[in-house]
ZAMARTOR-718143 format. One record per residue: residue in one letter; x, y, z of N, C-alpha, C, O in turn. Coordinates in steps of 0.2 Angstrom, whole numbers, padded with zeros to 4 digits, always signed. Atoms other than C-alpha are relative to their C-alpha. Last residue first. Layout:
AXYZXYZXYZXYZ
...
//
This chain:
L+0002-0004+0005-0097+0124-0043-0006+0005+0002-0008+0009-0002
E-0003-0006-0001-0090+0116-0027-0002+0006-0005-0001+0012-0004
A+0004-0004-0005-0103+0102-0028+0003+0007+0001+0000+0011+0004
L+0006-0003+0004-0094+0096-0044-0004+0005+0005-0007+0009+0003
L-0003-0006+0004-0078+0093-0033-0006+0004-0004-0006+0010-0004
E-0002-0005-0004-0088+0082-0021+0003+0006-0003+0001+0012-0001
T+0006-0003-0002-0096+0072-0035+0001+0006+0005-0002+0011+0005
K+0002-0004+0005-0079+0069-0042-0007+0004+0002-0008+0010+0000
K-0004-0007+0001-0072+0064-0026-0003+0004-0005-0003+0010-0004
A+0001-0004-0006-0086+0051-0023+0003+0006+0000+0000+0012+0001
S+0006-0003+0000-0085+0044-0041-0002+0005+0006-0005+0010+0005
F+0001-0004+0006-0067+0042-0041-0006+0004+0000-0007+0010-0001
E-0003-0006-0002-0066+0034-0024-0001+0006-0005-0002+0011-0004
E+0004-0003-0005-0079+0021-0029+0003+0007+0002-0001+0012+0003
D+0006-0002+0003-0070+0017-0045-0005+0004+0005-0007+0010+0003
T+0005+0005+0002-0054+0015-0036-0006+0004-0003-0006+0010-0003
V+0006-0002-0003-0040+0028-0037-0005-0005-0002-0006-0006-0008
L-0002-0002-0007-0022+0023-0040-0006+0002+0004-0005+0004+0009
G+0001+0005-0004-0026+0012-0056+0001+0002+0008+0002-0002+0012
A-0006+0003-0002-0017+0024-0068-0001-0006+0005+0003-0009+0007
Q-0002+0004+0006-0034+0028-0076+0007-0004+0002+0008-0009-0001
H+0005+0006+0001-0041+0033-0059+0003-0004-0006+0003-0010-0005
L-0001+0005-0005-0026+0044-0055-0004-0006-0001-0002-0012+0001
E-0007+0003+0001-0027+0052-0072+0001-0005+0005+0004-0010+0004
G+0001+0005+0005-0046+0055-0069+0007-0003-0002+0007-0009-0003
L+0003+0006-0004-0042+0064-0052-0001-0006-0006+0000-0012-0004
H-0006+0004-0004-0030+0075-0062-0003-0006+0003+0000-0011+0004
R-0005+0003+0005-0044+0080-0074+0005-0004+0003+0007-0010+0001
I+0003+0006+0003-0056+0082-0060+0004-0003-0005+0004-0009-0005
R+0000+0005-0005-0044+0094-0052-0003-0006-0002-0001-0012+0000
E-0007+0002+0000-0042+0104-0068+0001-0006+0005+0004-0011+0004
A-0001+0004+0006-0061+0105-0070+0007-0003+0000+0008-0009-0002
V+0003+0007-0001-0062+0112-0053+0001-0005-0005+0002-0011-0004
A-0004+0003-0005-0049+0126-0057-0003-0007+0002+0000-0012+0003
G-0006+0002+0003-0058+0130-0073+0004-0004+0005+0007-0009+0003
A+0002+0006+0003-0075+0131-0064+0006-0003-0004+0007-0009-0004
V+0001+0006-0005-0067+0143-0052-0002-0006-0004+0001-0011-0002
A-0006+0002-0003-0060+0154-0066-0001-0006+0005+0003-0011+0005
G-0004+0004+0005-0076+0154-0075+0006-0002+0002+0008-0008+0001
A+0002+0007+0000-0085+0160-0060+0003-0004-0004+0004-0010-0003
D+0001+0003+0006-0074+0176-0060-0002-0007+0001+0002-0011+0002
A-0005+0003+0003-0076+0184-0043-0002-0003-0007-0008-0004-0008
G-0003-0004+0006-0089+0197-0039+0005-0004-0004+0008-0001-0009
P+0005-0004+0003-0091+0190-0021+0002+0004-0006+0007+0007-0005
A+0001-0006-0004-0077+0178-0018-0006+0004-0004-0007+0003-0010
A+0001-0007+0003-0077+0162-0028-0002+0005+0005-0007+0004+0009
V+0007-0002-0001-0069+0147-0019-0001+0007-0003+0003+0012-0002
R+0001-0007+0002-0054+0139-0027-0007+0002+0001-0011+0001-0003
A+0006-0001+0004-0051+0122-0019-0001+0008+0000+0000+0012+0004
P+0006-0004-0003-0034+0121-0012-0005+0001-0005-0004+0002-0011
V+0002-0005+0005-0021+0108-0019-0007+0003+0003-0012+0000+0003
R-0001-0007-0002-0015+0100-0003-0002+0005-0005-0002+0011-0003
D+0005-0002-0005-0023+0083-0006+0001+0008+0002-0004+0011+0004
T+0006+0000+0003-0013+0081-0022-0006+0003+0005-0010+0007+0003
T+0000-0006+0004+0003+0085-0013-0007+0001-0004-0009+0007-0004
T+0000-0005-0004-0001+0072+0000+0000+0007-0004-0004+0011-0002
R+0007-0001-0002-0006+0059-0013+0000+0006+0005-0005+0010+0004
I+0004-0002+0006+0011+0062-0022-0007+0001+0003-0010+0006+0001
A-0002-0007+0002+0021+0062-0006-0005+0002-0005-0007+0008-0005
A+0004-0004-0005+0012+0045-0001+0001+0008-0001-0003+0012+0000
L+0007+0000+0001+0017+0038-0017-0004+0004+0005-0008+0007+0003
V+0002-0004+0006+0035+0043-0016-0007+0001-0001-0010+0006-0002
A-0002-0007-0002+0037+0036+0002-0002+0005-0006-0005+0010-0004
A+0005-0002-0005+0029+0020-0003+0000+0007+0002-0005+0011+0002
A+0006-0001+0004+0040+0018-0018-0006+0002+0004-0009+0007+0002
F-0002-0006+0004+0056+0021-0007-0007+0001-0004-0009+0007-0004
P+0001-0006-0004+0049+0009+0006+0001+0006-0004-0003+0011-0003
L+0007-0001-0002+0047-0004-0008-0001+0006+0004-0006+0010+0003
S+0004-0003+0005+0065-0001-0016-0008+0001+0002-0011+0006+0000
L-0002-0007+0001+0075-0003+0000-0005+0003-0005-0007+0009-0005
H+0000-0004-0006+0068-0019+0008+0002+0007-0001+0002+0011+0004
V+0006-0002-0003+0063-0026-0008+0000+0005+0005-0003+0009+0006
P+0003+0005-0004+0080-0026-0016-0006+0003+0003-0007+0009+0004
G+0006-0002-0002+0084-0013-0030-0004-0005+0004-0010-0007+0003
Y+0001-0007+0001+0099-0022-0037-0007+0001+0001-0012-0002-0001
G-0004-0004-0005+0106-0039-0030-0001+0008-0001+0001+0012+0003
L-0003+0003-0006+0100-0048-0045+0004+0004+0004+0010+0006+0002
G-0004+0006+0002+0091-0036-0056+0003-0003+0006+0001-0001+0012
F-0002+0004-0005+0079-0021-0054+0004-0006-0003+0003-0007-0009
L+0001+0007+0001+0076-0008-0068+0004-0003+0006+0009-0001+0009
V-0007+0003-0002+0074+0011-0065-0002-0008+0000-0007-0010+0002
S+0000+0006-0004+0059+0021-0073+0008-0003+0001+0012-0001-0002
A+0004-0001-0006+0055+0038-0079+0000-0006+0004-0004-0007+0009
P-0004-0004-0005+0069+0038-0092-0004+0001+0006-0001+0003+0011
D+0004-0006-0003+0058+0024-0101+0005+0004+0005+0006+0001+0010
R-0001-0005+0004+0069+0012-0112-0004+0007+0002-0003+0012-0001
D-0008-0001+0001+0072-0001-0099+0001+0005-0005+0007+0008-0005
P-0004-0004-0005+0054+0001-0093+0007+0001-0002+0010+0007+0001
Q-0005+0005-0004+0047-0005-0110+0003+0005+0005+0006+0010+0004
S+0004+0006-0003+0032+0004-0118+0004-0004+0005+0001-0007+0009
A-0002+0007+0003+0041+0020-0120-0004-0005+0003-0006-0005+0009
R-0006+0002-0003+0030+0036-0115+0002-0007-0003-0002-0011-0006
P-0002+0006+0003+0016+0046-0123+0007-0002+0003+0011+0003+0004
E-0004+0000+0006+0010+0060-0112+0003-0007-0002+0004-0011+0002
G+0001+0006+0005-0004+0056-0100+0004+0001-0006+0002-0002-0011
G+0001-0002+0006-0004+0073-0091-0001-0005-0006-0003-0004-0011
R+0007-0002+0002+0003+0068-0075+0000+0002-0007+0005+0004-0010
P+0000-0008+0000+0019+0058-0074-0008+0002-0001-0012-0002-0004
V+0005-0001+0004+0019+0039-0068-0001+0008+0000-0004+0011+0005
L+0004-0006-0002+0035+0035-0060-0005+0001-0006-0004+0000-0012
R+0001-0005+0006+0042+0017-0064-0005+0006+0003-0010+0004+0006
L+0004-0006-0003+0051+0006-0052-0001+0005-0005+0003+0007-0008
H-0002-0007+0001+0056-0011-0059-0004+0005+0004-0009+0003+0007
G+0001-0004-0005+0056-0030-0059+0002+0007-0001+0007+0008-0004
G+0003-0006+0002+0055-0038-0076-0001+0005+0006-0005+0010+0005
L-0003-0002+0006+0058-0056-0069-0004+0007-0003-0010+0007-0002
V+0003+0002+0007+0052-0057-0052+0003+0003-0006+0006+0008-0005
D+0000+0007-0001+0060-0055-0034-0003-0003-0007-0003-0009-0007
P-0006+0003+0003+0064-0037-0039+0000-0007+0000+0005-0010-0002
S-0004+0002-0005+0045-0033-0036+0007-0003-0003+0007-0006-0009
R+0001+0008+0001+0036-0023-0048+0006-0003+0003+0012-0001+0002
W-0006+0004-0003+0033-0005-0042-0001-0007-0002-0007-0010+0000
E+0001+0007+0002+0022+0007-0052+0006-0004+0003+0012-0002+0000
V-0006+0004+0000+0021+0025-0044-0002-0008-0002-0006-0010+0001
G-0001+0007-0002+0008+0038-0047+0007-0003+0000+0011-0001-0003
C+0006+0002-0002+0002+0055-0052+0000-0007+0003-0006-0010+0005
L+0001+0008+0000+0018+0064-0054-0007-0001+0002-0010+0002+0006
D+0001+0001+0007+0021+0083-0058-0001-0008-0001-0002-0010-0007
R+0006-0004+0002+0019+0089-0040-0002-0002-0007-0008-0001-0010
V+0006+0004-0002+0032+0076-0035-0007+0003-0003-0011-0001-0004
Q+0003-0003-0005+0045+0085-0046-0006-0004+0002-0010-0006-0002
F+0008+0000+0000+0055+0073-0056-0002+0004+0006-0001+0002+0012
F+0002-0003-0006+0074+0074-0060-0008+0002+0000-0010+0005-0005
Q+0006-0002+0000+0082+0063-0073-0002+0003+0007+0000+0000+0012
D+0002+0001-0006+0100+0060-0078-0007+0004+0001-0008+0009-0002
G-0004-0003-0006+0102+0061-0096-0003-0002+0006-0009-0004+0007
A+0005-0005-0004+0089+0058-0110+0004+0003+0006+0002+0009+0008
K+0001-0006+0004+0103+0051-0122-0005+0005+0004-0004+0011+0003
W-0006-0004+0000+0109+0039-0108-0001+0007-0004+0001+0012-0002
K+0000-0003-0006+0091+0033-0105+0006+0005+0000+0006+0010+0003
E+0005-0005+0000+0088+0029-0123+0001+0004+0006+0000+0010+0006
S-0002-0006+0004+0105+0021-0124-0005+0005+0000-0004+0011+0000
S+0001+0001+0007+0100+0009-0110+0002+0006-0004+0003+0012-0001
A+0006-0004+0003+0107+0010-0093+0000-0001-0007+0005-0001-0011
G+0007+0003+0000+0117-0004-0085-0005+0004-0004-0010+0001-0007
T+0000+0006+0002+0136+0000-0087-0007-0003-0001-0008-0008-0006
S-0003+0001+0007+0137+0018-0086+0000-0007-0003+0002-0008-0009
S-0006+0004-0001+0124+0019-0072+0003+0000-0007+0000-0001-0012
W-0001+0007+0004+0111+0032-0074+0007-0003+0001+0012+0001+0003
R-0007-0001+0003+0106+0045-0061+0002-0007-0003+0003-0012+0001
F-0003+0006+0003+0087+0045-0057+0007+0002-0003+0007+0006-0008
A-0006-0001+0005+0081+0059-0045+0002-0007-0002+0002-0012+0002
V-0003+0006+0001+0064+0061-0036+0006+0000-0005+0004+0004-0010
E-0004+0002+0006+0060+0078-0029+0002-0007+0000+0005-0009+0005
S+0002-0004+0006+0047+0086-0017+0003-0003-0006+0001-0002-0012
R+0005-0005+0000+0047+0078+0001-0003+0002-0007-0009+0002-0009
G+0005+0001-0005+0057+0064+0006-0005+0005+0000-0010+0004+0004
D-0002-0004-0006+0073+0069-0004-0006+0000+0006-0005+0003+0011
F+0006-0004-0002+0070+0054-0015+0002+0004+0006+0004+0002+0011
S+0000-0004-0007+0085+0045-0023-0006+0004+0000-0009+0007-0005
A+0006-0004-0001+0087+0032-0037+0000+0003+0007+0002+0000+0012
K+0002-0001-0007+0103+0026-0043-0006+0004+0001-0006+0009-0003
G-0001-0006-0003+0106+0018-0060-0001+0001+0007-0003-0004+0010
D-0003-0005+0005+0104+0004-0072+0001+0007+0002+0001+0012-0002
Y-0005+0003+0004+0103-0011-0060+0003+0005-0005+0009+0005-0007
A+0003+0005+0005+0096-0001-0046+0005-0003-0005+0011-0001-0005
K-0004+0001+0006+0105+0007-0031-0004-0005-0004-0005-0011-0002
F-0003+0007+0001+0094+0013-0017+0003+0000-0007+0002+0004-0011
A-0004+0001+0005+0089+0030-0009+0001-0008-0001+0001-0011+0004
Q+0000+0007+0002+0076+0037+0003+0005+0000-0006+0006+0004-0010
P-0001+0001+0007+0075+0054+0012+0001-0008-0001+0003-0011+0004
G-0005-0001+0004+0063+0050+0020+0006+0004+0003+0005+0005+0009
P-0003-0007+0000+0052+0042+0032+0005+0001-0005+0009-0004-0007
P-0007+0000-0002+0042+0026+0028+0003+0007-0001+0002+0010-0006
P-0004+0003+0005+0024+0031+0025+0007-0001+0003+0008+0003+0008
A-0005-0005+0002+0012+0035+0040+0005-0004-0005+0006-0010-0004
V-0007+0003-0003-0003+0024+0040+0005+0004-0002+0006+0006-0008
L+0001+0000-0007-0020+0032+0037+0006-0002+0004+0007-0001+0010
F-0004+0004-0004-0018+0036+0019-0001+0001+0007+0000+0007+0010
R-0007-0003+0000-0033+0045+0012+0004-0005+0004+0002-0010+0007
E+0000-0006+0004-0051+0041+0008+0007+0003-0001+0008+0007-0005
A-0002-0006-0004-0049+0023+0015+0000+0006-0005+0003+0006-0011
P-0006-0003+0001-0058+0010+0004+0001+0007+0004-0004+0010+0005
T+0001-0007+0002-0073+0002+0012+0007+0003-0001+0011+0003+0004
V-0003-0001+0006-0068-0017+0013-0001+0008-0003+0001+0009-0009
D+0002-0006+0002-0072-0019+0031+0004+0002-0006+0009+0004-0006
M-0004-0005+0005-0070-0037+0035-0004+0007+0000-0010+0007+0001
D+0003-0007-0001-0076-0052+0045+0005+0005-0003+0011+0004-0004
V-0003-0004+0004-0074-0071+0042-0003+0007+0001-0009+0008+0001
T+0005-0004+0005-0078-0082+0056+0004+0004-0005+0011+0004-0005
G+0007-0002-0002-0070-0096+0067-0004+0004-0006-0007+0000-0010
F+0002+0002-0007-0053-0104+0068-0007+0003+0002-0009+0002+0007
A+0001+0008-0001-0048-0106+0050-0003-0001+0007-0004-0007+0008
D-0003+0001-0006-0052-0087+0047-0001-0008+0002-0006-0010+0003
A+0003+0005-0005-0057-0084+0029+0005-0001+0006+0011-0002+0005
E-0005+0004-0002-0052-0068+0020-0003-0005+0006-0006-0003+0011
F+0001+0004-0006-0064-0059+0010+0006-0004+0002+0009-0007-0003
P-0003-0003-0006-0058-0046-0003-0001-0004+0007+0002-0002+0012
S+0004-0001-0005-0061-0057-0018+0003+0003+0006+0009+0001+0008
A+0006-0002+0003-0051-0056-0034-0005+0002+0005-0009+0007+0005
E+0002+0004+0006-0034-0057-0025-0007+0003-0002-0010+0008+0000
F-0002-0004+0006-0026-0044-0013-0002-0004-0006+0000-0002-0012
P+0003-0007+0000-0036-0049+0003+0002+0004-0006+0000+0009-0008
G-0004-0004-0005-0033-0068-0001-0003+0007-0001-0006+0009-0005
A-0004-0005+0003-0046-0079-0010+0003+0004+0006+0000+0006+0011
R-0007+0003+0000-0052-0095-0002+0005+0006-0002+0011+0005-0001
F-0002+0000-0007-0069-0087+0004+0007-0003+0000+0011-0003+0005
S-0001-0007-0003-0073-0082-0013+0003+0000+0006+0006+0005+0009
D-0007-0003+0002-0069-0099-0020+0001+0007+0003+0006+0009+0004
A-0005+0003-0004-0084-0106-0010+0007+0003-0002+0011+0004+0003
E+0001-0002-0007-0096-0094-0017+0006-0003+0004+0008+0001+0008
S-0003-0007-0001-0089-0096-0035-0001+0002+0007+0003+0006+0009
S+0005-0005+0002-0092-0115-0034+0003+0007+0001+0008+0008+0005
G-0001-0002+0007-0077-0127-0035-0005+0006-0001-0005+0009-0007
P-0007-0001+0002-0083-0137-0020+0001+0003-0007-0003+0000-0012
S-0003+0006+0003-0102-0135-0016+0007+0002-0002+0009+0007-0004
A+0000-0001+0007-0106-0121-0004+0004-0006-0003+0009-0008-0001
E+0006+0004+0003-0108-0128+0013-0001+0001-0007-0004-0003-0010
T-0003+0007+0002-0090-0122+0017-0006-0004-0002-0005-0009-0005
A-0003-0001+0006-0097-0104+0018+0002-0006-0003+0002-0007-0009
D+0005-0001+0005-0109-0108+0031+0003+0001-0006+0000-0001-0011
A+0004+0007+0001-0096-0117+0042-0005+0002-0006-0006-0002-0010
L-0004+0004+0006-0085-0101+0040-0004-0006-0002-0003-0009-0007
D-0003+0006-0003-0098-0091+0050+0003-0004-0005+0000-0005-0011
W+0003+0006+0001-0101-0075+0042+0004-0005+0003+0010-0005+0005
A-0003+0005-0004-0097-0057+0046-0004-0006-0001-0010-0006-0001
A+0003+0007+0002-0100-0042+0035+0004-0004+0005+0009-0004+0007
T+0005+0000+0005-0098-0023+0036-0003-0006-0001-0008-0007-0004
T+0000+0006+0004-0087-0021+0051-0006+0000-0004-0012+0001-0001
R-0001-0001+0007-0085-0003+0056-0001-0006-0004-0001-0006-0010
P+0004-0006+0002-0092-0004+0074+0000+0001-0008-0004+0004-0011
A+0007+0001+0001-0084-0021+0076-0005+0005-0002-0009+0004-0007
L+0002-0001+0007-0066-0016+0074-0008-0001-0002-0010+0001-0007
V-0001-0007+0002-0063-0014+0092-0002+0002-0007-0005+0007-0008
T+0005-0004-0003-0072-0030+0096+0001+0007-0001-0004+0011-0002
R+0007+0000+0004-0063-0039+0082-0005+0005+0004-0009+0008+0001
L-0001-0005+0006-0046-0033+0090-0007+0000-0004-0009+0005-0006
E-0001-0007-0003-0051-0041+0107+0000+0005-0006-0003+0010-0006
D+0007-0002-0002-0057-0057+0098+0000+0007+0003-0005+0011+0002
R+0004+0000+0006-0040-0059+0089-0007+0003+0002-0010+0007-0001
Y-0002-0007+0003-0031-0054+0106-0004+0000-0007-0006+0006-0009
Y+0002-0005-0005-0040-0069+0115+0001+0007-0004-0003+0011-0004
E+0008+0000+0001-0038-0081+0100-0002+0006+0004-0007+0010+0002
A+0001-0003+0006-0019-0077+0101-0007+0001-0002-0009+0006-0004
L-0002-0007-0001-0018-0081+0119-0002+0004-0006-0004+0009-0006
T+0005-0003-0004-0027-0098+0116+0001+0008+0001-0004+0011+0001
E+0006-0001+0004-0015-0101+0101-0006+0003+0004-0009+0007+0002
R+0003-0006-0002+0000-0099+0112-0006+0002-0004-0008+0008-0004
D+0002+0001-0007+0006-0117+0111-0003+0007+0003-0006+0007+0009
A+0007+0003+0000+0006-0115+0092-0002-0001+0007-0008-0001+0008
P+0000+0007-0001+0021-0103+0093-0007-0003+0001-0011+0000+0004
L-0001+0002-0007+0017-0086+0087+0001-0008+0000-0002-0011-0004
V-0001+0008-0001+0019-0078+0070+0001-0001+0007+0005+0002+0010
L-0004+0002-0006+0012-0060+0068+0000-0007+0001-0005-0010+0003
R+0000+0007-0003+0007-0055+0051+0004+0000+0006+0010+0002+0006
Y+0006+0001-0004+0004-0037+0046-0001-0007+0003-0007-0008+0006
P-0001-0003-0007+0022-0033+0041-0006-0001+0004-0006+0001+0010
D+0006-0004-0001+0020-0046+0026+0000+0003+0007+0000-0001+0012
C-0002-0008-0001+0038-0051+0023-0006+0004+0001-0006+0010+0001
Q-0004-0001-0006+0035-0070+0027+0002+0007+0001+0005+0009+0006
E+0004+0000-0007+0020-0070+0015+0005+0001+0006+0002+0005+0010
A+0000+0007-0002+0031-0064+0000-0004+0000+0007-0003+0005+0011
L-0004+0002-0005+0025-0046-0005+0000-0008+0002-0006-0010+0002
Q-0006+0004+0002+0018-0044-0022+0004-0002+0006+0009-0006+0004
G+0000+0008+0000+0000-0040-0017+0006-0004-0001+0005-0010-0002
A+0005+0003+0004+0000-0022-0023+0000-0007+0000-0001-0011-0005
A-0002+0007+0001+0017-0018-0015-0005-0003-0004-0004-0008-0008
A-0006+0000+0005+0014+0001-0018+0002-0007-0001+0003-0009-0007
E+0002-0002+0006-0003+0000-0009+0005+0000-0006+0004-0003-0011
M+0004+0005+0003+0004-0010+0005-0003+0002-0007-0004-0003-0011
L-0004+0005+0001+0017+0003+0009-0003-0006-0004-0001-0009-0009
P-0003-0001+0006+0005+0017+0006+0005-0005-0001+0006-0007-0007
D-0008+0001-0002-0006+0010+0020+0003+0001-0007+0003-0003-0011
A-0002-0003-0006-0025+0015+0020+0007+0000+0001+0010+0005+0005
G-0001-0007+0000-0030+0013+0002+0002+0003+0006+0003+0009+0007
P-0003-0002+0006-0038-0004+0004+0001+0008+0000-0004+0011+0002
R+0005-0002+0005-0041-0008+0022+0003+0003-0006+0009+0005-0006
P+0001-0007+0001-0027-0017+0031-0006+0002-0005-0007-0002-0010
V+0000-0002+0007-0028-0035+0036-0002+0007-0001-0007+0010+0002
A+0004-0006+0000-0022-0039+0054+0000+0003-0008+0005+0005-0010
H+0000-0004+0006-0016-0057+0053-0004+0006+0000-0010+0005+0000
L+0005-0006+0000-0012-0067+0068+0001+0004-0006+0007+0006-0007
V-0001-0006+0003-0003-0083+0063-0006+0005+0001-0011+0003-0001
V+0006-0003+0002-0001-0099+0072+0001+0007-0002+0006+0010+0000
T+0002-0007-0001+0014-0110+0073-0007+0002-0001-0010-0001-0005
D+0003-0001-0007+0019-0128+0074+0000+0007+0002+0002+0009+0008
R-0005+0002-0005+0031-0128+0059-0003+0001+0007+0000+0005+0011
K-0005+0005+0002+0021-0117+0047+0003-0002+0006+0005+0002+0011
G-0006-0002+0004+0006-0107+0052+0004-0006-0002+0001-0012-0001
P-0006+0004-0001-0012-0111+0057+0006+0002-0004+0005+0004-0010
A-0001+0006+0004-0024-0097+0055+0006-0004+0002+0011-0001+0005
L-0005+0005-0003-0030-0082+0065-0001-0006-0004-0006-0009-0005
T+0001+0007+0000-0039-0067+0057+0005-0004+0004+0011-0001+0005
V-0005+0003-0003-0041-0048+0059-0001-0008+0000-0007-0009+0002
S+0001+0006-0003-0051-0037+0048+0006-0003+0004+0011+0000+0003
A+0006+0003+0003-0052-0021+0038-0002-0006+0004-0008-0007+0005
L+0001+0007+0000-0039-0011+0048-0007-0002-0003-0012+0001-0001
A-0003+0002+0006-0035+0008+0045+0000-0008-0001+0002-0011-0007
E+0004-0001+0006-0048+0013+0057+0003-0002-0006+0000-0002-0012
Y+0005+0005+0001-0038+0004+0070-0005+0001-0006-0007-0003-0009
P+0007-0002-0003-0024+0016+0068-0005-0006-0002-0005-0008-0007
I+0006+0002+0004-0008+0006+0063-0006+0002+0003-0009-0001+0008
R+0006-0001-0004+0008+0013+0070-0006+0000-0004-0006+0004-0009
R+0005-0003+0004+0024+0005+0062-0006+0001+0005-0008-0003+0009
E+0006-0001-0004+0041+0002+0070-0006+0003-0005-0004+0008-0008
R-0001-0001-0007+0057-0004+0063-0006+0000+0004-0007-0004+0008
L+0007-0003-0002+0052-0002+0044+0001+0001+0008-0002+0006+0010
V+0001-0007+0003+0070-0005+0038-0006+0003+0003-0006+0009+0005
H-0006-0004-0003+0074-0020+0049-0001+0007-0002+0000+0012+0002
F+0001-0002-0007+0057-0027+0045+0005+0004+0003+0004+0009+0007
L+0005-0005+0000+0061-0026+0026-0002+0002+0007-0003+0008+0008
K-0004-0006+0000+0077-0036+0030-0005+0006-0001-0004+0011+0002
P+0000-0003+0007+0066-0051+0035+0003+0007+0000+0002+0011+0004
T+0006-0005+0001+0071-0057+0052+0001+0003-0007+0006+0005-0009
R+0006+0003+0003+0082-0072+0052-0006+0004-0001-0010+0002-0004
N-0002+0003+0007+0099-0063+0055-0006-0003-0003-0006-0003-0009
G-0003+0006-0001+0091-0052+0069+0001-0003-0007-0001-0001-0012
R-0006+0001+0004+0082-0036+0072+0004-0006+0001+0005-0008+0007
E-0007+0002-0003+0065-0036+0079+0005+0000-0005+0004-0001-0011
F-0003+0006+0003+0050-0027+0072+0007-0001+0003+0011+0004+0005
R-0008-0001-0001+0039-0016+0083+0003-0006-0003+0002-0012-0001
I-0004+0006+0001+0020-0015+0078+0008+0002+0000+0010+0006-0004
V-0007-0001+0001+0009-0003+0086+0004-0006-0001+0004-0010+0003
L-0005+0006-0001-0009-0006+0085+0007+0002-0002+0008+0004-0008
A-0004+0002+0006-0020+0010+0086+0004-0006+0003+0005-0008+0009
D+0002-0001+0006-0033+0019+0096+0004-0003-0006+0003-0001-0012
S+0007-0001+0000-0032+0013+0114-0003+0002-0007-0009+0000-0008
E+0002-0007-0003-0015+0006+0112-0008+0001-0001-0011-0003-0004
F+0007-0002+0001-0012-0013+0108-0001+0007+0004-0003+0006+0010
E+0003-0003-0006+0006-0017+0107-0006+0003-0002-0007+0007-0007
W+0006-0004+0001+0011-0030+0094-0001+0003+0007-0002+0000+0012
T+0004-0001-0006+0029-0037+0094-0006+0004-0001-0005+0010-0004
A+0003-0006-0001+0039-0044+0079-0004+0000+0007-0005-0005+0010
H-0002-0006+0004+0051-0056+0073-0003+0006+0001-0001+0011-0002
I-0006+0001+0003+0042-0071+0081+0002+0005-0005-0002+0006-0010
G+0000+0005+0005+0029-0065+0092+0007-0001-0002+0012+0001+0000
A-0006+0001+0003+0027-0054+0108+0000-0006-0005-0002-0012-0002
L-0001+0007+0003+0010-0048+0112+0006-0001-0004+0007+0002-0009
V-0005+0002+0005+0009-0032+0122+0000-0007-0001+0000-0011+0004
D-0004+0006-0001-0006-0025+0131+0005-0001-0005+0005+0003-0010
G-0007-0001-0003-0013-0008+0132+0004-0006+0001+0009-0005+0005
M-0002+0006-0004-0031-0013+0128+0006+0001+0004+0007-0002+0009
//
């Protein structure tokens, strides 16, 4: 399309193969946008695009990412406040017609991958309170993946992405938590250095922690905007660990003014992307003529075991687990 659509706090540029989102800097712009600055979203990373009324005489274009396509949204796990969602473009209500045009243009681009489209009127024929009607009210991170467009139809592609399609926030990353300082070199190591005032005795006894990305299988981020907010690393191997984050040396706690969303979420996303990249780089061991078939089988079994750890940690869906397991077994 090649066009540019300027909204409140952000501008969308429509390239031939991607949506480029550039965030403005200003006192009223969410701090998360200041950190993100610019994001390039390949169209294949999008599930749908909707248009709905906003607050105070505005309309909102919402480009909904596919599950598993964006490490930032995967780490956020639906916890972002609406105004901090980087996929929303808020426009004055008098630009509704223009917004409809770009919504339709994006839908045309996404149409070859769209797996479902319904007229909203058909959905509202369901009796109030029915499961069918409720499915159209759910947001993209709730029980139902469908998102209703108040101006027309519901369209979506909920096929999980096999890999991250959107680049993670660049490293290195660091932020100050309530009980320590977290740092990530942007590639291979995460470090937690404990605070003398906030860290629990368990963490002090364990000492400062240094984690190799290759030894991790996931990241758990709980927003600092809620009670119990924390960032917790999930190690490979499933070793027993403390039930509470304040006693787990693989976690840092958030608190008032500590671990803010605009610093801790990009951190979590960058680590998660590094973990997935490291996993994807593990080469398959192909048997050469006369090679030990048992060694190859052992390598495949190890990769399946690691895949199972990701699945149990909730970082791989049932569909992704089954498909990848089948692929690995085919290497035997």
